[in-house]
C-alpha positions in Angstrom: -16.5 -23.5 7.7 -17.7 -20.0 8.5 -15.4 -17.7 10.5 -16.5 -16.8 14.0 -16.3 -13.3 15.4 -14.1 -12.8 18.5 -15.6 -11.1 21.4 -15.2 -7.3 21.1 -12.4 -6.2 23.4 -10.2 -9.3 23.1 -6.6 -8.5 22.1 -5.4 -10.5 19.2 -1.9 -9.2 19.7 -1.7 -10.5 23.3 -2.3 -14.1 22.6 -3.0 -16.8 20.1 -6.5 -17.6 18.6 -7.5 -21.2 19.1 -10.5 -23.1 17.8 -13.1 -24.3 20.2 -16.8 -25.4 20.0 -17.7 -21.7 20.5 -15.5 -20.6 17.6 -12.1 -18.9 17.7 -11.0 -17.8 21.1 -8.0 -16.2 22.6 -5.2 -17.8 24.5 -3.3 -15.4 26.7 0.4 -14.9 26.2 1.9 -18.1 27.6 4.6 -16.3 29.6 2.2 -13.7 30.9 5.0 -11.1 30.4 5.6 -8.3 27.9 9.0 -6.7 26.9 9.8 -3.5 28.7 10.8 -1.6 25.5 7.7 -0.2 23.7 8.9 -1.0 20.3 9.8 -4.6 21.3 6.5 -4.9 23.0 4.6 -3.8 19.8 6.6 -6.2 17.6 6.0 -9.1 20.0 2.3 -8.4 19.9 2.5 -8.3 16.1 4.2 -11.7 16.0 1.6 -13.2 18.2 -1.1 -11.7 16.0 0.4 -13.2 12.9 0.6 -16.6 14.6 -3.1 -16.2 15.6 -3.9 -15.6 11.9 -2.1 -18.7 10.9 -3.8 -20.8 13.5 -7.2 -19.5 12.4 -6.4 -20.2 8.8 -5.3 -23.7 9.5 -8.4 -24.3 11.5 -10.6 -23.4 8.5 -11.2 -19.7 8.8 -11.8 -18.1 5.4 -10.3 -15.0 3.9 -7.6 -14.8 6.7 -5.4 -11.7 6.6 -2.4 -11.4 8.8 -2.5 -8.6 11.4 -4.0 -6.1 9.0 -3.8 -2.7 10.9 -5.9 0.4 10.5 -5.5 3.5 12.6 -8.3 4.0 15.2 -8.9 5.9 18.4 -6.3 4.9 20.9 -4.3 2.5 18.6 -4.7 0.0 15.8 -7.3 -2.5 14.8 -6.1 -6.0 14.0 -8.1 -8.0 11.5 -8.0 -11.8 11.1 -10.4 -12.7 8.3 -13.7 -11.2 9.6 -12.5 -11.4 13.1 -12.1 -7.8 14.4 -10.6 -6.9 17.7 -8.5 -4.0 19.1 -4.7 -4.5 18.7 -3.1 -2.1 21.1 -0.1 -0.6 19.3 0.0 3.2 19.7 1.3 5.2 16.8 4.4 6.1 18.8 5.3 2.4 18.9 4.9 1.6 15.2 8.1 0.7 13.4 6.8 -1.0 10.2 4.8 0.2 7.2 2.4 -2.8 7.7 1.5 -1.4 11.1 0.1 1.7 9.4 -1.5 0.7 6.1 -3.1 -2.6 4.9 -0.5 -4.4 2.8 -2.5 -7.7 2.5 -3.2 -7.1 -1.2 0.2 -5.9 -2.5 3.7 -6.8 -3.3 6.6 -4.2 -3.3 9.1 -3.5 -6.1 12.3 -1.8 -4.9 15.0 0.1 -6.8 17.7 -2.4 -5.8 18.8 -5.8 -7.1 20.1 -6.9 -10.5 19.5 -4.5 -13.4 16.3 -5.5 -15.1 15.4 -7.7 -12.1 14.7 -5.4 -9.1 14.1 -6.9 -5.7 10.5 -7.7 -4.9 9.0 -8.2 -1.4 6.0 -10.6 -1.3 3.6 -11.6 1.4 4.0 -12.6 4.1 7.5 -11.0 4.2 6.1 -7.6 3.3 4.3 -7.5 6.6 7.6 -7.3 8.5 9.7 -5.4 5.9 11.2 -1.9 6.1 14.3 -0.4 4.4 15.7 3.0 3.4 13.4 2.8 0.3 10.3 1.8 2.3 9.7 2.9 5.8 7.9 5.3 8.1 8.0 9.1 8.4 9.9 10.4 11.5 6.6 10.9 13.3 5.3 7.5 12.1 2.1 8.8 10.5 3.0 7.9 6.9 4.8 5.3 4.7 7.7 6.6 2.8 8.5 5.3 -0.7 11.9 6.5 -2.0 13.5 5.8 -5.4 16.8 7.3 -6.4 17.4 8.2 -10.1 20.3 5.8 -10.3 18.3 2.9 -8.9 17.6 -0.5 -10.5 14.8 -0.6 -13.0 12.4 -3.3 -14.3 13.1 -4.9 -17.6 10.6 -2.7 -19.5 11.3 0.6 -17.9 14.1 3.1 -17.8 13.1 4.5 -14.4 13.4 3.2 -10.8 10.6 2.7 -8.4 9.7 1.9 -4.8 6.1 0.9 -5.6 3.3 -1.4 -4.5 1.7 -3.6 -7.1 -1.8 -5.1 -6.5 -2.1 -8.8 -5.8 -5.0 -11.1 -5.2 -4.8 -14.4 -3.4 -1.0 -14.6 -3.9 -1.3 -14.0 -7.6 -1.0 -10.9 -9.7 -4.3 -9.0 -9.7 -6.0 -8.6 -13.1 -9.5 -7.1 -13.4 -11.6 -5.3 -16.0 -13.8 -2.2 -15.6 -16.3 -3.7 -18.0 -17.6 -5.7 -15.0 -18.0 -4.6 -11.4 -16.8 -1.5 -9.5 -13.1 -1.1 -8.7 -12.0 1.7 -6.3 -8.8 3.0 -4.9 -8.6 5.7 -2.3 -5.2 7.1 -1.2 -4.1 10.0 0.8 -0.5 10.9 -0.1 2.0 13.6 -0.6 4.9 13.9 -3.1 7.8 15.1 -0.9 10.9 15.0 -3.1 11.7 15.1 -6.9 15.0 15.0 -8.8 16.2 18.6 -9.5 17.0 18.3 -13.2 13.9 16.4 -14.3 11.4 16.9 -11.4 8.9 14.2 -12.2 7.4 11.5 -10.0 4.4 9.1 -10.6 2.6 8.4 -7.3 -0.3 6.2 -8.4 -1.4 4.2 -11.5 -3.8 1.9 -13.2 -1.7 -0.5 -15.2 -2.5 -3.3 -17.6 -0.5 -6.2 -18.8 1.8 -4.1 -21.0 1.5 -0.4 -20.1 0.0 2.2 -17.9 -3.6 3.1 -18.4 -3.6 6.2 -16.2 -0.9 7.8 -14.0 -1.0 10.5 -11.3 2.2 12.4 -12.0 3.9 15.5 -10.7 5.7 17.3 -13.4 7.5 20.4 -12.1 4.8 22.0 -10.0 1.9 20.6 -12.0 0.1 17.6 -10.5 -1.8 15.9 -13.2 -3.7 12.9 -14.5 -1.9 11.4 -17.5 -3.4 9.0 -20.0 -3.1 7.9 -23.6 0.6 7.1 -23.3 1.3 10.5 -21.9 -0.4 12.4 -24.8 -3.3 13.6 -22.7 -3.4 15.3 -19.4 -5.9 16.7 -16.9 -4.5 19.2 -14.3 -5.3 18.3 -10.7 -3.3 21.1 -9.1 -1.4 23.7 -11.2 0.8 24.8 -8.4 1.5 21.8 -6.2 3.8 22.4 -3.2 6.0 19.5 -2.3 4.9 17.8 0.9 1.2 18.8 0.6 -1.1 15.9 1.3 -3.9 15.3 -1.1 -6.8 12.8 -1.3 -7.2 10.8 -4.5 -10.2 8.6 -5.4 -10.2 6.6 -8.6 -13.3 4.6 -9.6 -13.2 2.2 -12.6 -16.6 0.9 -13.7 -19.0 0.8 -16.6 -16.1 1.1 -19.1 -15.1 4.5 -17.6 -12.5 5.9 -15.2 -13.6 8.6 -12.8 -10.8 10.5 -10.9 -11.5 12.7 -7.8 -8.9 15.0 -6.3 -9.6 16.4 -2.8 -13.2 15.4 -3.2 -13.7 17.2 -6.6 -14.2 15.1 -9.7 -11.6 16.1 -12.2 -12.1 13.5 -15.0 -14.5 10.9 -16.4 -12.7 9.0 -19.1 -14.4 6.6 -21.5 -11.7 3.9 -21.2 -12.1 0.1 -20.8 -9.7 -2.9 -20.7 -8.7 -6.1 -19.1 -5.8 -7.2 -17.0 -5.8 -4.0 -15.0 -4.3 -3.5 -11.5 -3.5 -0.7 -9.1 0.0 0.7 -8.3 1.0 3.1 -5.6 4.3 4.5 -4.4 7.3 6.5 -5.9 8.0 5.9 -9.6 10.8 8.4 -10.3 10.7 9.6 -13.9 14.4 10.5 -14.1 17.7 8.7 -14.4 21.4 9.8 -14.8 20.8 9.9 -18.6 18.4 12.8 -18.0 21.1 14.7 -16.2 20.2 13.9 -12.6 22.7 12.5 -10.1 22.3 8.8 -9.2 21.4 9.8 -5.7 18.7 12.3 -6.7 15.5 11.0 -5.1 11.9 10.8 -5.9 9.8 10.4 -2.7 6.2 9.8 -1.9 4.5 9.5 1.5 1.3 7.5 1.7 -0.8 8.2 4.8 -3.9 6.1 4.0 -4.7 3.5 1.4 -7.7 1.5 0.5 -8.8 -0.6 -2.5 -12.1 -2.3 -3.1 -13.6 -4.6 -5.8 -17.3 -5.3 -6.0 -19.1 -7.4 -8.5 -16.3 -8.1 -10.8 
């Protein structure tokens, strides 16, 4: 069954989508009341939007996504499959990362849990999750990823992370740049690094066993790293902590193009399979490198978009 478009101007967050002969329509909030507190009001609207997504999915809507927000004039847009309508949740009322960036294609790995088995947050739980390692900036305009040097690591790494890993349809994403076009655009800032070994990775293409490319801050040098760290391309030779930058990575035709602040910095002849995107704070230090366990690597993500076409 094809999804139906809601009338522009309907508020997904203020009711529940129901199926009718005309398509998917909106039922108003049954109580007709909203909480007085702005944060409670925003969360209540979000819960109703998620219920609306579930109702649309059960009724046969395809490609349903749960309350996928995107900043817009005067608030947030909520998306349910291809149903698009304003979801009024002003920036000042946001309290969750999922209210700022689209998390519908990701899972989160945290620097806590059992050694070698860090905690992972999957959908749909990720949509309502926040913690000291994954939250919002004080002015609620960015998502903060924070990984202390003494944090729990994955089995195949010596370093901790608070990092998103790309998913597709509930499974781990795996694609190849030999077919189709694969794009990630992210606006981010590296805000903190450990003092002894000041290195943080903020974005990656990864394959089934190792990184393909990394965006890494090493001291004051922001660079693209590839070939297992043996090759580098400088993106910014004198990066100042907290400075936002725009990154665009395009993987297609057996090549990887990297753009920094709108300027192409690399065009690498690289191809492979089982690739996926990663974004967040992957701190490249631990107490064995001389940093205290509470020394933090931190990255703020202000905007994030991924796209796959034809592959």
